[in-house]
N, C-alpha and C positions, 0 to 999 in steps of 0.2 A: 589728468586726475592718475590715471597709473603708470606715466611716465615720474610724477614729482611727490614720492608716497612722504615726505618730511612735510608736515602742514605748514612749517615758516617758509620752507624753499617752494612750497606749493603755490603761496599766497604770492611770493615775491613773482613767480613763473606769470599768474594772473594779472598778477598787478599789470606789467608789462605785455603781456595778450591786452588789457582793455584799454589801456595808452592806445596802442599802436591801434586797434579795433575803433575808437572813440576818435583818436584825432584822422582816423582814414576818411569818416565820413566829411568833417570841412576840408581835409585835403584834395576831397574828393571836387568840391563844391569850389575851390581854389581852380583846380583842374578844368573843372567845365565852362570857368570867369575866361581862361588861357584859350581854349580851345572854341568858345565862343565868338569871344572876340576876335582872335586873329586868324580861324579857317571857319568852322560853320558850326552848328550848335549838333547837327549830325553826327560830331566826330566825338559827342561824350557818348553814342552807341558805339561809331567804331574801334574806339577806344579798348572796348571789353573784350574785344577778339585778341588784342595784344595779351589784354590782363592773363585772361582764358589758357593764349600758348604758354604762356607761363610757366603757368601753374599748372598746366597740364603736364609741361617738362619737368619743371621740379616735384610732380608727386610722381610720375614714372621712375624717376631717378630717385629718390631717396625715401618712398612711402613701402615699407613689406606687407603683406597678408600679417595675419596674426590668426592664433587656431580658435574654429568658431565652432558651434553646436552644431552640427550636419543636419539636427532634427527641428532648425528652428526653420521659421518660412517668414514670407511678409505680409503684412496685414492687407489684402487689399481692401477689402470692403472697409476699412478702418482708415486707409488713406484717400479713398475716394471722398468719403464723407467727411471725414476732417478738410479737407483743401475745397470742397464743395460750399461745406457753412462757411467758411471765413471768407473765402471770393466771392460768397452772396451778399455775405454784410458788411464788406470792404466797397463793393459795389453798390448796395442800396446806400451808405449815406454819401456816396459820392454823387449819384443821383438826385440827392436831396437839395445839392446846392441848385439845382437847374428845373428839378420839377416840383421840389417842396418836398414837405414834411407828409403832408397829408396825400400825396401824390400813392395811386394802387400799386406804381411801381416800386415806389419808395418801401413802402411796409410791406410788401410783399418780399420784395427779396430779403430785408432785413427777415422778417418773420421765418422763410423759408431756410434762412439762415441758424436762424437759434434752432430750428425743428431737425435740421442737419445733423446740428451738431452735439444737439440732446439724442437722436438717431447713435451718433459717435460716442457717447459715453455708452450706452447700451450694448453695442457689439463690442466695445473694449471688455465690458464686464464677462463674456462669452466665450470670444474665442481664446485658442492653446496659445498663441503666440501673440498678445495683442500689440500694436505699433506703441501705443502709451500706456500702460499698465497704471491704472488710475491709483493706486498706489504710491504711485512717485507723487501725485500731483495733489495728494488730499495729507499727505505729509505736512504740518503746521512748517517747519521751516521751509523746508522745498517750495512749497505754496506761496510762502511769504517771499521767496527770493523770484519764483516764476513773476508775480503779482508788481514785486517792484521793477524787472525787465521790461515785462509791459507798459505799464507807466513810465519810463524812461523814454522806450522808444516813440509812445503818444507825446512827450512832452519834444523832446530831441526834435522829431523829422519836422511834425508841426511847425515850430519855431523857425527853423530853416525853412521852410518853405514860406511861411507868414514875414519873416524880416527880409529874405531875398525881393520878394515883391514890394516892400517898402523901402527898401535899399536903392531899388533901381529905378520902380514907378515913382514914387515921393519925392524922395533924395537927390534922385538922377545918378546913381552911380553907376560905372560900368560894369560890365559885367567881369572883369579883371578884378577890379576895385572891390566890387562886392564880395568877390571869394576871398581875398584877402581880409576880408571886414570880418570875417570867421575865425581868424587866430586865435583872435580873446579865449572861445570857448577851447580850444585845441589846448590852450593852455591852463584851463580849469582844469578838464579831465586828467591831463599829465600827471598836473598835482594832484590833485584828490585822487588815483589811482596807486600814485605812490605811497600819500600815505595810508591808503584804510590798508594796501596792502603788506606794507612794511609794520605799520603801529597802529592805526584804528581798529582794524580788525581782530587782533590779537589781544589789545588790551581793552578796550571799551565795548566789545561785540557790535553786531548786526544792530540788535534793540537798540541801541544808541546812533550810532553810525547811519544807520540806514532814514529813520526818520529826519534826522537833521539834514543832509542831504535831500532829503525831501523838500525840506523848509526850504533850505539855499535855494533851490529849482523855484518853488513857489515865491522866492521873494524875488529872484530874477524876472520868472512872469509878472511879476507887480511890477518892477520897475519898468518894464517896456510898455504897459498901460500909459506911459508917462507921454511917449512918443506922439508925435505932430505935425503939422503939416509944412512947418519949417521950423523940423527936429533935430536935433545936433545929435549925429554919430558917436562922437568921443564921449556926451553927458547920457543920451539916453538908448544909446545900442548897446556900446562896447562891455560897461559895465554889468547890462544884464545877460549878456553871454558869457559872463566869468561862471558870473554866480549859476547859470543853468549847467556848464560846463565841470561848475564842482561838483551840483549834488547829482547830477548823469555818473560822474564817475565813482559815487559813493555809492550809487546804488547801481551799479552794472558791476563792480568790481566786487561788491559782497553778492551778489546775484551768482554768478558765474565761480566765487569760492564756495558756496551753499550751497546751491542746484542740484548736484552730484552727491554732496553729503550725505551717509547715512545710506547710500542705497546700493542692493546686493551687486556683486563684480558684475554677474549679468546686465543690470541694467542699469549699471555706471554710464555707458554709453548713451543710451537715452534719455538719462537723467542731464548728463551735460549738453547735450543735444536742444533740451525745451528752453535752455537758457536763451543761445542764440534765436531759438526759433519764437520764443515768447518775447524778446527784444525786437526781430523783423516785424511780427505781427502786429507790435503794438506802432512800430512806425509805418506800416502800411495804413493801420486807422488812423494815425494821429494827421497826415495829410489829406486822409478822406474827412476825416471829422471836423479840424481845424480849419478845413477852406470850406467847408461848408456853412458852419456857423458866421466865418469873416464874410462869405458872400450873403447868405441871409442877410445879416445886421447890414451890411453896404445899403443892399434891396430896401430894403428899409428905408434906411435913412436919407436915400433918393426921393421915394415914395412919399414919406414927410417933409419933405422939403423944399419940393417939387413947387412952382417950376423953379429955374435959378439956382438947384444944388450942386453943390461942387463934385466932381466925381474924383476928386483927390480928397477932400473931407470925408468923404463916405467911405473911401478905400480905409484912411484912416480910423475912422468908426470901427468898422467892421474886423480889425485888427485890435483894438482895442476890448472888445466885446468875448475875440477867440481867446485873448491874455489871460479875460477876466476869466474865462470856464479853465483855463489853464491853471492860474490859483487855486482854484478848488479843486482841481483834480489833486493838483499836487498835496495839499494842505490833508483831503483825502485819504493819499497814499500814506504820508505821514502818521496818521491817526492809526490807519489797518496796520502798517508794518510794525507797529510800536504796540499794537496788543497779539499780532500773529508771533512774532519773533520771541524764543524765550529767555532767560536769563543766561546771560555770558555762559555760565561754568558749564550748560547743559550742552550750547551749542558748539565749545572747545570742546567737551567730549567726546565730544560727535565727529570732528573734524579726527582727534586723534584717533578713532577707530579706524580711518581709512587705511592710516600707516603700516598694517599689518598685516601679512598674506592673506585670501581670499578663501575662507574653510567654506566647505558644502553648509546651505544653508540649511536648518533643520525647518520644523514647523512647532507652531506656536500653540498653547493651548485652545485658541481659538481656531486653529486649523487654517491660519493663514500664512505664507511663509515669514519666519524668522528674519530679521531685516535686522543686522548687528549694530549700523548706526542709531537706528531706534534706538534698541534698547540698551547699549553703551550710555546714551543718554539719559535713558530713564533708570540708570542704575539697575536692571532683568539680565538675568540671566538663561541662556535655554535649560531646560530641564531635560 
């Protein structure tokens, strides 16, 4: 956001960034398949040491410190409450697959997570240097961007997990072949990222691009409900992965472009980081939640069709129920983002406001810090 000050160049850079990041997830599945098939699944963990060493070397060589305010301090209570709340909710969803939704452990963890996140919101309103200034999240455009990133994370990682199980457990794919099977998703992400960053977001605006992307992903999830015990990858899985890749690309590129938009220069870093955090949190929730839904539906199927119930049929049934949930989630995301995102002219004026130098932020009549991006979007001037 600070390197590419021209809005058009920034959108191109973000498009490249998102295509690489989105494709990295599927390439990771491919690499994981290679390592699992020819070495051991443990190498999927060992290999991260190599990646970390490369990142550390590049960071030391290329990254330089930027001037910062010496008065700023890390919000330790906020960090502990945010992490604790998110971990409790994800852990609660995971436990639901084995203990059930009515278990005291499941409900207790989820309730504790909600309480911790509520306490986090209260703390952020009172500390001098909050980890996440609440004005960043409550803004209409940025809030829609973060919501889109969360939903995309839930859908993509949840789909990766269930489709991997289906390909290997039902269709009999090897780990390597299962990894290769996700390349259509990469193609969808790359196409969507280039379209949105170069044409779609500038000409059509996120109010159209993001909901259409969500609907494409919903169509992909709907396509996956056609799977069966004797399904075909070419007709039942690959087209769905393309659609979900297109939808995720639309949502995530828009989120990375608009998540930091309109934030004060001092808040630009945290506003941009929240997009990535939202996407990663969505991925954690998606893996836990969809696995729980699928496992619960499979267990119910086995109980209803016992004795002699087919485990494979139960697995497919559970997957279909989870994909049906994804249809509803993406459809709700399309409706919500269509309502939240303002018209194109307002968003583009906000983006243009980021191109100039960063002035000191005055105070509005309400006593709140003046947000130049929001003011530019609403046609207001500081007094």
